N, CA and C of each residue as an Amber inpcrd file, in Angstrom:
protein
   537
 -20.6240000  -0.3470000 -17.8920000 -19.5210000  -0.5470000 -17.9090000
 -18.8000000  -1.6220000 -18.8910000 -17.9850000  -1.1270000 -19.3590000
 -17.0830000  -2.0830000 -20.3850000 -16.2950000  -3.3460000 -20.1690000
 -16.2430000  -4.0510000 -21.2580000 -15.5070000  -5.5150000 -20.8780000
 -14.3720000  -5.5490000 -19.9080000 -13.8030000  -4.6000000 -20.5400000
 -12.3380000  -4.6830000 -19.9710000 -12.1720000  -4.0560000 -18.6820000
 -13.0930000  -3.4460000 -17.9830000 -13.5840000  -3.0870000 -16.5200000
 -13.9720000  -4.6020000 -15.8870000 -14.8460000  -4.6530000 -16.4750000
 -15.4520000  -5.9620000 -15.7260000 -14.6960000  -7.0700000 -15.4840000
 -13.7870000  -7.5480000 -16.6530000 -12.1110000  -8.4940000 -16.3060000
 -11.5540000  -8.0370000 -15.5590000 -11.1270000  -6.8320000 -15.0870000
 -10.3370000  -6.3860000 -13.9560000 -11.0800000  -6.7810000 -12.9210000
 -12.2320000  -6.5590000 -12.7190000 -13.1790000  -6.5840000 -11.3470000
 -13.1260000  -8.1050000 -11.1750000 -13.3230000  -8.3810000 -12.1670000
 -13.3010000 -10.7360000 -12.2020000 -11.7340000 -10.8290000 -11.6130000
 -10.8280000 -10.3470000 -12.2720000  -9.3930000 -10.8150000 -11.8370000
  -8.8500000  -9.7530000 -11.4570000  -9.0860000  -9.6290000 -10.6390000
  -7.9570000  -8.2030000  -9.6200000  -6.2950000  -8.7930000  -9.7260000
  -5.9890000  -9.8470000  -9.5090000  -4.7520000 -10.0170000  -9.5780000
  -4.3940000 -10.7340000 -11.1030000  -5.0920000 -10.3950000 -11.9760000
  -4.6720000 -11.2340000 -13.0600000  -5.1130000 -12.9370000 -13.5430000
  -5.3590000 -13.2210000 -14.4440000  -6.0570000 -14.7510000 -14.3390000
  -4.9410000 -15.5340000 -13.9450000  -5.1770000 -17.3880000 -13.4340000
  -3.8640000 -17.9730000 -13.4610000  -3.2090000 -18.5180000 -14.8050000
  -2.0860000 -18.6660000 -14.5090000  -1.0090000 -19.0820000 -15.5340000
   0.2270000 -20.0200000 -14.8000000   0.1650000 -21.3800000 -15.4530000
   1.2810000 -22.1320000 -15.1130000   2.1300000 -22.8840000 -16.1990000
   3.7030000 -22.4260000 -15.8500000   4.4860000 -22.8380000 -16.5730000
   5.0210000 -24.0490000 -16.7890000   4.7860000 -24.5360000 -15.6560000
   5.2320000 -26.1390000 -15.4910000   6.6420000 -25.7960000 -14.8470000
   7.3510000 -25.1380000 -14.6370000   8.2770000 -24.2860000 -14.2880000
   8.5860000 -24.2190000 -12.7090000   8.2430000 -24.9400000 -12.0950000
   8.0000000 -24.7910000 -10.6730000   9.4420000 -25.2210000  -9.6920000
  10.2060000 -24.2730000  -9.2050000  11.6660000 -24.7500000  -8.5300000
  10.9670000 -24.5950000  -7.1820000  12.1540000 -25.0230000  -6.4370000
  11.6540000 -25.3610000  -4.8550000  11.4180000 -23.8020000  -4.2730000
  12.4130000 -22.6680000  -4.6700000  11.5740000 -21.3080000  -4.2490000
  10.0660000 -21.0380000  -4.7690000   9.8690000 -20.8790000  -5.9000000
   8.8010000 -20.6850000  -6.3050000   7.5370000 -21.9530000  -5.5150000
   7.7500000 -22.9680000  -5.6800000   6.5680000 -23.8440000  -4.3980000
   6.8230000 -23.3730000  -3.1880000   8.2580000 -23.1640000  -2.6630000
   7.7180000 -22.5930000  -1.2710000   7.0990000 -21.3130000  -0.9000000
   7.2970000 -20.5120000  -2.1480000   6.3010000 -19.1540000  -1.5190000
   5.1980000 -19.6310000  -2.1080000   4.5850000 -20.6150000  -3.0570000
   3.1240000 -20.6560000  -3.1020000   2.8310000 -21.3150000  -2.2920000
   3.5210000 -22.0300000  -1.0570000   2.7540000 -23.0540000   0.2830000
   2.8860000 -21.6420000   0.9930000   3.2380000 -20.5300000   1.0620000
   3.5500000 -19.5040000   2.2460000   1.9240000 -18.9750000   1.9050000
   2.3350000 -19.0150000   0.4130000   0.8440000 -18.0520000   0.3600000
  -0.8760000 -18.7910000   0.6450000  -0.6440000 -19.9420000   0.0460000
  -1.1150000 -20.7670000   1.0560000  -1.6560000 -20.5720000   2.0420000
  -0.7730000 -21.1480000   3.2760000  -0.6490000 -20.7470000   4.6740000
  -1.0420000 -19.4610000   4.9800000  -0.5930000 -18.3940000   4.3300000
  -0.9640000 -16.9840000   4.8780000  -2.8350000 -16.2810000   4.2200000
  -3.1240000 -17.8820000   3.6500000  -4.2450000 -17.1930000   3.1480000
  -5.7940000 -16.6700000   3.7430000  -5.9540000 -17.9240000   5.2670000
  -7.0020000 -17.5350000   5.9540000  -6.7520000 -16.0290000   6.3080000
  -5.6120000 -15.7840000   7.0740000  -5.6850000 -14.6470000   8.1140000
  -5.9270000 -13.1870000   6.6720000  -5.1620000 -13.7970000   5.2700000
  -5.6770000 -12.3340000   4.5510000  -7.2220000 -12.1890000   4.4100000
  -8.0520000 -13.0720000   4.5090000  -9.0970000 -13.3280000   4.1590000
  -9.6970000 -12.8150000   5.0480000  -9.9540000 -13.5550000   6.1330000
  -9.9810000 -12.2740000   7.8090000  -9.8460000 -11.4090000   7.5730000
  -8.7190000 -10.8580000   7.1890000  -8.7040000  -9.2830000   7.5270000
  -9.6480000  -8.4160000   6.4880000  -9.6310000  -9.1560000   5.2290000
 -10.2520000  -8.4590000   4.4600000 -11.8180000  -8.2030000   4.4590000
 -12.2440000  -9.2320000   5.3650000 -13.7690000  -8.9490000   5.6380000
 -14.0070000  -8.6630000   7.1490000 -12.9160000  -7.7730000   7.5520000
 -12.9360000  -7.9500000   9.2010000 -13.6230000  -6.3300000   9.2030000
 -15.0460000  -6.7100000  10.0060000 -15.7700000  -5.0870000  10.3370000
 -16.5660000  -4.9610000   9.5980000 -16.4990000  -6.1120000   8.1820000
 -17.8540000  -5.6910000   7.5650000 -19.1700000  -5.8200000   8.1940000
 -20.2510000  -5.2390000   7.4930000 -21.5710000  -5.6970000   8.1990000
 -22.3510000  -6.3070000   7.0250000 -23.6140000  -7.0900000   7.7020000
 -24.1470000  -8.4270000   6.6350000 -24.3620000  -7.4960000   5.2640000
 -24.9920000  -6.1560000   5.4220000 -25.2080000  -5.3290000   4.0150000
 -24.0270000  -5.5350000   2.8790000 -23.0490000  -5.2080000   3.8590000
 -21.9200000  -5.3970000   2.9450000 -21.5780000  -6.3560000   2.6370000
 -21.7120000  -7.5930000   3.6020000 -21.1850000  -9.1130000   2.9420000
 -22.3140000  -9.3310000   1.9890000 -23.1470000  -8.8870000   1.9450000
 -24.2660000  -9.2660000   0.9330000 -23.7530000  -8.3510000  -0.5920000
 -22.9210000  -7.8550000  -0.5290000 -22.8150000  -6.6200000  -1.9130000
 -21.9790000  -7.6170000  -2.8030000 -22.1290000  -7.8740000  -4.1670000
 -21.9120000  -8.3320000  -5.1650000 -20.1350000  -7.7140000  -5.2200000
 -18.8240000  -7.9590000  -5.5190000 -18.2910000  -7.6710000  -5.6910000
 -17.9310000  -7.1030000  -7.0410000 -18.6060000  -7.3580000  -8.0350000
 -18.7320000  -7.0450000  -9.2060000 -19.9640000  -7.0320000  -9.6800000
 -20.6290000  -6.1950000 -10.9340000 -21.8740000  -6.5110000 -11.1070000
 -22.0140000  -7.7050000 -11.7540000 -23.0350000  -8.5430000 -11.6450000
 -23.1860000 -10.1070000 -12.0890000 -22.1350000 -10.7900000 -11.0120000
 -21.7530000 -10.7970000 -10.1260000 -20.5900000 -10.8850000  -9.2350000
 -21.4770000 -11.7920000  -8.3000000 -20.4380000 -13.1550000  -7.6620000
 -20.9200000 -13.1190000  -5.7870000 -20.8290000 -12.0890000  -5.2100000
 -21.9590000 -11.9980000  -3.9080000 -21.5760000 -11.6560000  -2.9810000
 -20.1960000 -11.7710000  -1.9920000 -19.9540000 -10.6060000  -1.3270000
 -19.0730000 -11.1290000  -0.2970000 -18.5030000 -12.1520000   0.3580000
 -20.2650000 -12.4170000   0.8660000 -20.5700000 -13.5990000   1.4670000
 -20.5250000 -14.8560000   0.6770000 -20.7190000 -14.9910000  -0.5770000
 -20.5520000 -16.2150000  -1.2670000 -19.7200000 -16.5180000  -1.2570000
 -18.5710000 -15.8840000  -1.3010000 -16.7780000 -15.5600000  -1.8430000
 -16.1390000 -16.2760000  -0.2600000 -16.7530000 -15.9630000   0.3800000
 -16.0170000 -16.1780000   1.6440000 -16.2710000 -17.7240000   1.9430000
 -17.6240000 -18.2190000   1.6420000 -18.0570000 -19.2600000   1.9920000
 -17.2460000 -20.3910000   1.0210000 -17.3480000 -19.7910000  -0.5370000
 -16.5470000 -20.2610000  -1.3180000 -15.1180000 -20.9520000  -1.1530000
 -14.1560000 -19.9640000  -0.4700000 -12.8810000 -20.8530000  -0.4260000
 -12.8850000 -21.7240000   0.0700000 -13.1480000 -22.1230000   1.5010000
 -12.8890000 -23.0730000   2.3100000 -14.1450000 -24.3310000   1.4480000
 -15.1110000 -24.3920000   0.6860000 -15.7950000 -25.2400000  -0.2000000
 -14.5170000 -25.4450000  -1.5640000 -14.1700000 -24.6840000  -1.9160000
 -13.3330000 -24.8010000  -3.0210000 -11.9760000 -25.4110000  -2.6280000
 -11.0930000 -24.9520000  -1.3880000  -9.4990000 -25.0740000  -0.9690000
  -9.8110000 -26.7870000   0.0880000 -11.1470000 -27.1970000   0.4590000
 -11.0250000 -28.9090000   0.7880000 -11.3740000 -29.8860000  -0.3500000
 -11.8970000 -29.3460000  -1.5020000 -11.4750000 -30.1160000  -2.7450000
 -10.5730000 -30.1660000  -3.3130000  -9.6160000 -29.1930000  -2.9710000
  -8.3450000 -29.0760000  -3.3750000  -7.4620000 -29.8620000  -2.8260000
  -7.5110000 -30.2700000  -1.6020000  -6.8210000 -30.6650000  -0.2910000
  -7.2790000 -32.3650000  -0.5770000  -8.4710000 -32.1760000  -0.9860000
  -8.5530000 -33.8110000  -0.8990000  -8.5540000 -33.9850000  -2.3840000
  -8.1580000 -33.2580000  -3.7590000  -7.7130000 -33.6340000  -5.1790000
  -6.0060000 -34.0450000  -4.7210000  -5.8100000 -33.4060000  -3.5750000
  -4.2650000 -33.2270000  -3.5980000  -4.1280000 -34.6550000  -3.2660000
  -4.6370000 -35.1780000  -2.0970000  -4.0480000 -36.0850000  -1.6820000
  -4.5540000 -37.7160000  -2.1140000  -5.5490000 -37.4550000  -3.0320000
  -5.9900000 -38.2680000  -4.1110000  -4.6430000 -38.7370000  -4.7750000
  -4.0080000 -37.7990000  -5.6640000  -3.1650000 -37.2730000  -6.6840000
  -1.7980000 -37.9330000  -5.6990000  -1.8080000 -38.2950000  -4.3640000
  -0.0350000 -38.5410000  -3.4090000  -0.5160000 -40.1220000  -3.2300000
  -1.5680000 -40.4970000  -3.4650000  -2.3100000 -41.6790000  -3.1750000
  -2.5140000 -42.7580000  -4.1010000  -2.9310000 -42.3220000  -5.3540000
  -3.2480000 -42.8480000  -6.0630000  -2.5300000 -42.5580000  -7.3160000
  -2.8610000 -43.6560000  -8.2270000  -1.8590000 -43.4950000  -9.6540000
  -2.9160000 -42.8090000 -10.4940000  -2.8580000 -41.2930000 -10.8470000
  -3.0570000 -40.8290000 -11.9410000  -4.6000000 -41.2300000 -11.8060000
  -5.4460000 -40.3740000 -10.4500000  -6.6090000 -40.2230000 -10.6600000
  -7.1680000 -39.0620000 -11.2800000  -8.5110000 -39.7030000 -11.4660000
  -9.2810000 -38.6970000 -12.3020000  -9.8950000 -38.1070000 -11.3250000
 -10.1740000 -36.6650000 -10.7430000 -10.6480000 -35.9850000  -9.4640000
 -11.9990000 -35.5730000  -9.7530000 -12.7240000 -35.4630000  -9.1140000
 -14.5860000 -35.1770000  -9.3560000 -14.0090000 -33.6480000  -9.3930000
 -15.0290000 -33.0470000 -10.3770000 -15.6690000 -31.6200000 -10.4350000
 -16.5390000 -31.4390000 -10.0510000 -16.5850000 -30.2890000  -9.5050000
 -17.9010000 -29.5630000  -8.6560000 -18.4740000 -28.3750000  -9.6520000
 -19.9480000 -28.3380000  -9.4450000 -20.0220000 -27.0840000  -9.5510000
 -20.3010000 -25.3670000  -8.5610000 -19.3340000 -25.0770000  -9.0220000
 -19.1920000 -23.7530000  -7.8840000 -20.3520000 -22.4280000  -7.6860000
 -20.5860000 -22.3120000  -8.9240000 -21.7750000 -21.7720000  -8.8490000
 -23.1460000 -21.8570000  -8.1250000 -23.4250000 -23.2140000  -8.5990000
 -24.6740000 -24.1640000  -7.7380000 -24.6840000 -24.0010000  -6.4630000
 -23.1610000 -24.6060000  -6.1780000 -22.8310000 -24.6330000  -4.3850000
 -23.1400000 -23.2940000  -3.9280000 -22.5760000 -21.8950000  -4.4980000
 -22.5470000 -20.6970000  -3.9490000 -24.3780000 -20.2980000  -3.6940000
 -25.4160000 -21.0340000  -4.1620000 -26.3130000 -20.5690000  -4.2020000
 -27.2450000 -21.7110000  -3.3140000 -26.4480000 -22.4900000  -2.6630000
 -27.2600000 -23.4660000  -1.4620000 -27.2540000 -22.7750000  -0.2870000
 -28.5930000 -22.8920000   0.5430000 -29.0560000 -22.5700000   1.7780000
 -27.7840000 -22.2110000   2.5970000 -26.5820000 -23.2930000   3.4280000
 -25.8390000 -22.8670000   4.0810000 -25.1480000 -21.3970000   3.6230000
 -24.6550000 -21.0460000   2.6780000 -24.0610000 -19.9740000   1.8930000
 -25.0450000 -18.8830000   2.7420000 -26.4010000 -18.6750000   2.8690000
 -26.3160000 -17.3090000   2.6100000 -27.4680000 -17.2940000   4.0630000
 -27.3660000 -18.9120000   5.0160000 -27.6560000 -18.8560000   6.5970000
 -26.2160000 -19.0040000   7.4620000 -25.4990000 -19.6970000   6.9970000
 -24.1850000 -19.7020000   7.6000000 -23.6290000 -18.5330000   8.1650000
 -23.0840000 -17.7690000   9.3550000 -22.0420000 -16.9180000   9.3060000
 -20.7340000 -16.9120000   8.8550000 -20.1390000 -16.1220000   8.1000000
 -19.3850000 -15.8050000   7.4860000 -18.0110000 -16.2810000   8.8180000
 -17.9610000 -16.5230000   9.9660000 -16.7850000 -16.5650000  11.0940000
 -16.5660000 -17.6810000  10.9390000 -17.7850000 -19.0190000  10.6790000
 -17.7760000 -20.4790000  10.5450000 -16.6280000 -20.8610000   9.3260000
 -17.2130000 -20.0100000   7.8540000 -16.1570000 -20.7700000   6.9910000
 -14.4140000 -19.9330000   7.2900000 -14.6220000 -19.1890000   8.1750000
 -13.0100000 -18.9260000   8.4960000 -12.8010000 -19.4980000   9.1250000
 -13.2380000 -19.6270000   9.9120000 -12.4350000 -21.1610000  11.0360000
 -12.3620000 -22.3700000  10.3320000 -13.3080000 -22.5330000   9.5650000
 -12.6790000 -24.1830000   8.9600000 -11.7960000 -24.1070000   8.0480000
 -11.4730000 -22.6920000   6.8160000 -10.8950000 -22.3620000   5.9070000
  -9.5530000 -22.2050000   6.9810000  -9.0870000 -21.7360000   8.1000000
  -7.7680000 -21.5940000   9.1650000  -7.3240000 -23.2450000   9.3890000
  -8.6580000 -23.7450000   9.8290000  -8.1690000 -25.2420000  10.0660000
  -7.7130000 -26.2430000   8.8640000  -8.1320000 -25.8840000   8.0220000
  -7.9470000 -26.6000000   6.5890000  -6.6650000 -26.4550000   6.0660000
  -6.2790000 -24.9700000   6.0750000  -5.0950000 -24.2440000   5.9670000
  -4.1080000 -24.9160000   7.1430000  -3.9220000 -24.6850000   8.0650000
  -2.6510000 -25.7840000   8.8200000  -3.0750000 -26.9940000   8.7320000
  -3.7500000 -27.6920000   8.5600000  -3.0640000 -29.0390000   8.0170000
  -2.9250000 -29.5000000   6.7910000  -3.4280000 -28.1990000   5.5440000
  -3.1820000 -28.6010000   4.6160000  -1.3540000 -27.8700000   4.3510000
  -0.9940000 -26.9700000   5.0300000   0.3390000 -26.5520000   4.9900000
   1.0120000 -27.2170000   5.7810000   0.9100000 -28.4340000   6.6450000
   1.4650000 -29.3710000   6.9070000   2.2870000 -30.3670000   6.1450000
   0.8050000 -30.9000000   5.4110000   0.9510000 -32.0790000   4.1760000
   2.1760000 -31.1860000   3.1600000   1.8210000 -29.9720000   2.8280000
   2.4930000 -28.8510000   1.6650000   3.8900000 -29.1420000   1.9140000
   4.6170000 -28.8440000   3.1530000   5.4130000 -28.5270000   3.3250000
   6.5180000 -30.1720000   3.8180000   5.8930000 -31.0680000   3.3860000
   6.0390000 -32.4940000   4.2760000   6.7980000 -33.3240000   2.5630000
   6.2160000 -32.3070000   1.3530000   6.2010000 -32.9490000   0.2670000
   7.6320000 -32.9520000  -0.3880000   8.1710000 -34.3430000  -1.0140000
   8.9700000 -34.3010000  -1.8650000   8.9430000 -33.5420000  -3.0020000
  10.0820000 -33.4040000  -4.0370000  10.0090000 -32.8740000  -5.4940000
   9.2420000 -33.9150000  -6.0630000   9.7750000 -35.8660000  -5.9570000
   8.8280000 -36.4280000  -6.6210000   7.2730000 -36.5310000  -6.1150000
   6.6430000 -35.8140000  -5.1090000   5.3200000 -35.8140000  -5.0270000
   4.7020000 -34.6590000  -5.8510000   5.6230000 -33.2990000  -5.8420000
   5.2960000 -32.6180000  -6.4630000   4.5120000 -32.6140000  -7.9550000
   5.3890000 -33.6640000  -8.6100000   4.8470000 -34.5000000  -9.9480000
   4.0700000 -35.0000000 -10.1530000   3.6790000 -35.8140000  -9.2120000
   2.5110000 -36.7810000  -9.0950000   1.7400000 -36.3320000 -10.2590000
   0.7090000 -37.1640000 -10.9830000  -0.3850000 -36.6280000 -11.8090000
  -1.9790000 -36.6870000 -11.5100000  -2.8900000 -36.0460000 -11.7200000
  -4.1480000 -36.5710000 -11.7260000  -5.0150000 -36.1680000 -12.9960000
  -5.8550000 -36.2730000 -13.4540000  -6.5700000 -35.8150000 -14.4910000
  -7.9690000 -34.9480000 -13.7900000  -8.0170000 -33.5220000 -14.4850000
  -8.7490000 -33.0200000 -14.1860000 -10.1750000 -33.3300000 -14.9710000
 -11.1420000 -33.0460000 -14.7990000 -12.0460000 -33.3150000 -16.0100000
 -12.1730000 -32.3110000 -16.9440000 -12.0590000 -31.0860000 -16.3250000
 -12.0500000 -29.5420000 -16.8560000 -10.7390000 -29.1960000 -17.8080000
  -9.4370000 -29.9440000 -16.8870000  -8.5990000 -29.0510000 -17.3700000
  -7.5590000 -30.0650000 -17.4750000  -7.6470000 -31.2320000 -17.6590000
  -6.4390000 -32.3130000 -18.3010000  -6.0860000 -32.7490000 -17.5370000
  -4.6880000 -33.4480000 -18.1090000  -3.8820000 -34.0120000 -17.1060000
  -2.9840000 -33.0340000 -16.0770000  -2.6760000 -32.8490000 -14.9780000
  -2.1770000 -32.1040000 -14.1950000  -1.3030000 -32.4530000 -13.2950000
  -0.4260000 -31.5150000 -12.5520000   0.4620000 -32.2550000 -11.5600000
   0.2690000 -31.7360000 -10.1520000   0.5640000 -32.4810000  -9.1490000
   0.6780000 -31.8310000  -7.5880000   1.2890000 -29.9960000  -7.8850000
   2.2250000 -30.0160000  -8.5090000   2.6960000 -28.5120000  -8.3700000
   1.6230000 -27.8170000  -9.3020000   0.7850000 -28.0750000 -10.1500000
  -0.2470000 -27.4200000 -10.9550000  -1.7210000 -26.6230000  -9.4110000
  -1.4560000 -28.2020000  -8.9480000  -2.4470000 -27.3900000  -7.6890000
  -1.7290000 -26.5210000  -6.4460000  -0.5870000 -26.4390000  -6.3280000
  -0.1230000 -26.0070000  -5.5610000  -0.0280000 -24.6350000  -6.0260000
   0.3630000 -24.4810000  -6.9180000   0.1450000 -22.9410000  -8.0810000
  -0.9080000 -22.0520000  -7.5600000  -1.7380000 -23.1400000  -8.5340000
  -3.4130000 -22.6340000  -8.5800000  -4.5130000 -22.0910000  -7.2630000
  -3.8070000 -23.1910000  -6.4720000  -4.5010000 -22.4000000  -4.8040000
  -3.9020000 -21.5260000  -4.8110000  -2.5520000 -21.2280000  -4.3900000
  -1.5170000 -20.0210000  -4.1540000  -2.4290000 -19.0490000  -5.0050000
  -2.4340000 -18.9090000  -6.0930000  -3.3520000 -17.9240000  -6.7980000
  -4.7830000 -17.4620000  -6.1130000  -5.4690000 -18.4460000  -6.3320000
  -7.0070000 -18.7650000  -5.7280000  -7.2870000 -18.6900000  -4.5150000
  -6.4540000 -18.2600000  -3.9510000  -6.8670000 -17.6460000  -1.8630000
  -6.7310000 -15.7510000  -2.5520000  -5.4230000 -15.6490000  -3.1190000
  -5.4640000 -14.3510000  -3.4410000  -6.3120000 -13.9050000  -4.6120000
  -6.9360000 -14.3620000  -5.0070000  -7.4430000 -14.1970000  -6.1630000
  -8.9270000 -13.5350000  -5.5710000  -9.5520000 -14.2510000  -4.5530000
 -10.9160000 -13.7050000  -4.2930000 -10.6040000 -12.8280000  -3.0100000
  -9.7630000 -13.3710000  -2.4850000  -9.7660000 -12.3370000  -1.2730000
  -9.0140000 -10.8050000  -2.5650000  -8.2970000 -10.3490000  -3.4340000
  -8.6430000  -9.1150000  -3.7950000 -10.0740000  -8.8500000  -4.5290000
 -10.8280000  -9.5780000  -4.9070000 -12.1170000  -9.3380000  -4.9200000
 -12.9550000  -8.2400000  -3.5580000 -12.2520000  -9.0090000  -2.6160000
 -12.9760000  -8.0840000  -1.2270000 -12.2550000  -6.7190000  -0.9770000
 -11.1050000  -6.9700000  -1.2640000 -10.2260000  -5.9770000  -1.0270000
 -10.5790000  -4.4910000  -1.8080000 -10.3600000  -5.3230000  -3.1730000
 -10.8080000  -3.7830000  -4.0370000 -11.7370000  -3.6010000  -4.1080000
 -13.1350000  -4.3570000  -3.7290000 -14.6700000  -3.8480000  -3.2070000
 -14.5250000  -2.3880000  -2.7290000 -13.9450000  -3.2720000  -0.9740000
 -13.6820000  -2.5600000   0.0280000 -12.9000000  -0.8430000  -0.4570000
 -12.0190000  -1.1970000  -0.9920000 -11.5910000   0.0170000  -1.9060000
 -12.4950000   1.6310000  -2.7690000 -13.1100000   0.5970000  -3.4590000
 -13.7130000   0.8190000  -4.0950000 -15.0310000   1.7300000  -3.7830000
 -14.9310000   0.7250000  -2.2800000 -16.6760000   1.1760000  -1.8660000
 -16.4970000   2.4440000  -0.6650000 -14.9290000   2.5250000  -0.4560000
 -14.4280000   3.4680000   1.0510000 -14.9250000   2.9150000   2.1980000
 -15.3360000   1.5160000   2.1400000 -15.1460000   0.6820000   3.2020000
 -13.6830000   0.6250000   4.3230000
């Protein structure tokens, strides 16, 4: 497989980009994407067998099961990062090694339904918070150790993209495999 094919499999919705031009309408659309992400992920994995869940979405990539467990890991971190940004003066948030987290025992031993339910609950609470934010809240800043100085709006846009990005890994694999 050539590099452009691997990149297309790795980024089925395109790479994340943020131009810091968030309008209330764009923000609302991002919040709707975050709100709907758990249902879309659940639909993407509906009916998959254990063998299918253990299939990598691309050569060298995570399995569907790892993707399913990664989303609540990542989005829990995002929720906490957002709360830190909203309640502290330009906090430096903690990074985590997502590749190492995806190799931990719980990822392989926990049924996918546990993470799907966790994502449902997390996003319900997160959406309540997101819908309550003021324009000033969205401009609050945080320092990401890998990405630098960012805003709550950046987090909102990133995680709206992130849910769609990983769900597309699964839906594009299902399409390619005829599942």
